[in-house]
C-alpha positions as CSV (number, residue, x, y, z in Angstrom):
1,M,0.2,0.1,0.2
2,T,1.3,3.2,-0.9
3,D,2.4,5.8,1.7
4,V,1.8,8.7,-1.0
5,R,-0.9,11.3,0.7
6,Q,-1.9,14.4,-0.1
7,E,-1.0,15.8,3.8
8,S,2.2,14.2,3.5
9,L,3.0,16.6,0.0
10,A,1.5,19.4,2.0
11,S,3.8,19.1,5.3
12,L,6.7,18.7,2.7
13,L,6.0,22.5,0.3
14,G,4.8,24.2,3.1
15,G,1.3,25.8,3.2
16,R,-0.3,29.2,3.9
17,G,2.3,30.9,5.7
18,G,5.1,32.6,3.6
19,A,1.8,32.7,0.5
20,L,0.2,34.8,3.4
21,D,3.0,37.1,4.0
22,A,3.7,37.6,0.8
23,S,0.6,38.7,-0.1
24,L,0.6,41.2,2.6
25,P,2.9,43.9,1.3
26,P,1.0,44.2,-1.1
27,L,-2.2,45.1,0.7
28,A,-0.2,48.0,2.3
29,F,0.8,49.4,-0.1
30,V,-2.4,50.0,-1.7
31,A,-3.9,51.0,1.6
32,G,-1.0,53.5,2.5
33,W,-1.5,54.7,-1.6
34,L,-4.9,54.9,-0.7
35,L,-4.9,56.8,2.6
36,F,-1.9,59.5,1.2
37,G,-3.7,60.6,-1.4
38,H,-3.2,58.9,-3.8
39,S,0.9,58.9,-2.9
40,I,3.4,56.3,-4.6
41,G,5.8,57.3,-2.4
42,A,3.5,56.6,1.1
43,G,2.6,53.3,-0.3
44,A,6.2,52.4,-0.9
45,V,7.4,53.1,2.6
46,I,4.4,51.9,4.2
47,A,4.9,48.0,1.9
48,V,9.1,47.9,3.0
49,L,8.0,48.3,6.9
50,C,5.6,45.7,6.6
51,G,8.0,43.5,4.8
52,V,10.5,44.4,7.6
53,A,8.5,43.7,10.1
54,I,7.3,40.4,8.5
55,G,11.1,39.3,8.1
56,V,11.8,40.6,11.6
57,F,8.5,37.6,12.6
58,R,9.9,35.1,10.4
59,L,13.2,35.4,12.0
60,V,12.2,35.5,15.7
61,R,10.4,32.5,14.0
62,G,13.3,30.3,13.0
63,E,13.2,31.1,9.2
64,K,16.5,31.2,7.1
65,P,17.9,34.2,7.2
66,R,18.6,33.8,3.4
67,A,15.2,33.1,2.4
68,V,13.9,36.2,4.9
69,L,15.9,38.8,3.3
70,L,15.3,37.5,-0.7
71,S,11.4,38.3,0.8
72,V,12.2,41.9,2.1
73,L,14.2,42.7,-1.1
74,L,11.4,40.9,-3.3
75,V,9.2,44.1,-1.7
76,V,11.4,47.0,-2.0
77,A,12.4,45.8,-5.7
78,A,8.7,45.8,-6.2
79,A,8.6,49.4,-4.2
80,L,11.3,50.9,-6.6
81,V,9.9,49.8,-9.8
82,A,6.6,51.5,-8.8
83,L,8.5,54.6,-7.9
84,Y,10.4,54.4,-10.9
85,T,7.9,54.5,-13.6
86,G,5.5,56.3,-11.9
87,R,2.7,54.1,-12.5
88,V,0.8,52.7,-9.5
89,E,-0.2,49.5,-11.0
90,D,3.7,48.6,-11.8
91,F,4.2,47.9,-8.0
92,F,2.8,44.5,-9.1
93,L,4.8,44.0,-12.3
94,I,7.7,41.5,-10.5
95,Q,5.3,39.3,-9.1
96,L,3.2,39.0,-12.7
97,L,6.7,38.7,-14.5
98,S,8.0,35.9,-11.9
99,N,4.9,34.1,-12.5
100,V,5.6,34.1,-16.0
101,A,9.2,32.9,-15.9
102,S,7.7,29.9,-13.2
103,A,5.4,28.6,-15.5
104,L,7.7,28.3,-18.4
105,A,10.5,27.1,-15.7
106,W,8.4,24.3,-14.1
107,A,6.9,23.5,-18.2
108,G,11.0,23.3,-19.0
109,S,11.7,21.3,-16.1
110,I,8.8,18.3,-17.2
111,A,9.8,18.9,-20.8
112,V,14.3,17.7,-20.2
113,R,12.8,15.0,-17.5
114,W,13.8,17.2,-14.4
115,P,10.8,17.8,-13.4
116,F,11.0,20.4,-10.0
117,L,8.4,19.0,-8.1
118,G,11.0,15.7,-7.7
119,L,14.0,18.4,-7.4
120,V,12.1,20.1,-4.3
121,V,10.6,16.8,-2.6
122,G,13.5,14.8,-3.1
123,T,15.9,17.0,-1.7
124,L,13.9,17.7,0.8
125,L,13.3,14.1,2.0
126,G,17.5,13.8,1.2
127,Q,16.9,11.4,-1.4
128,K,18.9,14.3,-4.1
129,T,18.2,12.3,-7.1
130,R,18.0,9.0,-6.4
131,W,14.1,9.3,-7.9
132,R,15.3,9.8,-11.3
133,R,16.8,6.1,-11.2
134,D,12.7,5.1,-10.6
135,P,10.6,5.6,-14.3
136,A,7.4,5.1,-12.3
137,L,8.6,7.9,-10.2
138,L,9.6,10.0,-12.6
139,R,7.1,9.6,-14.5
140,A,4.4,10.6,-11.5
141,Y,6.4,13.7,-10.5
142,S,6.2,14.6,-14.1
143,V,3.1,14.5,-14.3
144,A,1.9,16.4,-10.8
145,S,4.5,19.0,-11.8
146,W,1.8,19.9,-14.3
147,A,-0.3,21.5,-11.4
148,W,2.1,23.7,-10.8
149,V,2.3,24.7,-14.4
150,G,-0.9,25.1,-14.3
151,Q,-0.8,27.6,-11.5
152,Y,1.6,30.1,-12.5
153,V,-0.6,30.4,-15.4
154,L,-3.8,30.8,-14.3
155,R,-2.6,33.9,-12.6
156,V,-0.8,35.9,-15.4
157,A,-4.5,34.8,-16.8
158,I,-6.3,36.8,-14.6
159,F,-2.9,39.6,-13.2
160,T,-2.3,40.7,-16.5
161,P,-5.6,42.3,-18.1
162,L,-5.8,43.8,-14.6
163,W,-2.5,45.4,-15.0
164,L,-2.8,46.2,-18.5
165,D,-6.1,48.1,-17.3
166,A,-5.0,49.1,-14.2
167,Q,-7.0,48.2,-11.5
168,V,-5.3,48.1,-8.7
169,F,-7.1,47.3,-5.9
170,W,-8.6,44.2,-8.0
171,L,-4.9,43.0,-8.2
172,A,-4.0,43.3,-4.3
173,T,-7.0,41.7,-3.2
174,L,-6.7,39.0,-6.0
175,R,-3.0,38.5,-5.0
176,V,-4.4,37.6,-1.3
177,A,-7.3,35.0,-3.2
178,L,-4.4,33.2,-5.8
179,S,-1.8,32.8,-3.0
180,W,-2.1,30.8,-0.4
181,P,-5.8,29.3,-0.6
182,L,-4.7,28.7,-4.5
183,Q,-0.9,27.2,-3.2
184,I,-2.5,25.1,-1.0
185,V,-4.8,23.8,-3.6
186,C,-1.6,23.0,-5.6
187,I,-0.4,21.0,-3.1
188,L,-2.9,19.2,-3.1
189,V,-4.4,18.5,-6.4
190,S,-0.3,17.4,-7.4
191,G,0.0,15.1,-4.5
192,W,-3.8,13.9,-5.7
193,L,-1.9,13.6,-9.7
194,L,1.4,11.8,-8.1
195,K,-1.0,9.2,-6.1
196,R,-2.9,8.3,-9.2
197,A,0.2,8.6,-11.3
198,L,1.8,6.0,-9.1
199,P,1.4,2.0,-9.8
200,N,-0.2,-0.4,-7.9
201,G,2.5,-1.1,-5.3
202,H,4.7,1.4,-5.6
203,P,6.1,1.7,-2.2
204,G,5.0,5.6,-2.4
205,F,7.8,8.8,-3.2
206,R,9.4,8.6,-0.4
207,H,10.8,4.9,-0.9
208,P,12.6,5.7,-4.7
209,R,12.8,2.0,-6.4
210,V,16.2,1.9,-7.3
211,P,17.8,-1.1,-9.2
212,E,20.7,-2.5,-7.4
213,S,22.8,-2.0,-10.0
214,T,22.1,1.8,-10.8
215,A,22.2,2.0,-7.2
216,R,25.4,-0.1,-6.4
217,S,26.8,1.7,-8.9
218,A,26.1,6.0,-7.8
219,D,27.1,4.7,-4.0
C-alpha cells in the first residue's frame, strides 16, 4: 500500500504561511496609496515597513535568514519599480513577470525530464536525485508538476488584464486570493496526481525503486 498522501506532500512543501506573508505587503502598499492621497511614495514606505516587520517575525520564528532577506528585497524591488515608472500598478509587475518565468521554468523542467517537484521533494527528503532512477516515480513527478504550471498560468491569465487596465484594488485583492488558497489547492492536486500516476504496489515517493545495479554504481 502506497504512503503517498496529500497531507504528507503538503507538510513537505509548506502551507499558507509563506504565501500569506507575501500577500500582506501588496495590501499595505495599496492601503498606504489610498490613505495618503494616491501617493506611490507613501504606499512604498508602508509596504517596505510591512515586509520588514514580517521578516523580523519570520526570523524570530526560526526561518532561514537568506529566505527572509529575499522576501524583503522583493518588496523593496517592487516598490522601486513603481516609484521609477510612476505607475502604481507597476508595484505588481515583478510578481507578474515572476509567474511568467515560473510557468516557463516548470514546464521546461518537465520537458527535459527533471521535473521541479521531484527536485524539491527529493531534496527535502534527502534523496538527492535517486528518484530519477525510478521510471515510475519520474513519470509521476512529471505528471504532478503540471499542477504547478497551471497555478502560474492561472495567475498570469488573471493578473495581466488587471495590470494592463491599472486595476490596483483588484490586483491586491486577488494577490491574496491567488496566493495561499491557490497554493494549498495546487499542493493537494499535485499530491493527488502523484498518487494516481504511481502504479499499484509502488512504495510511494518516500521510497524510490532503484535497481540494485544502478544503486551500487551511484554509491
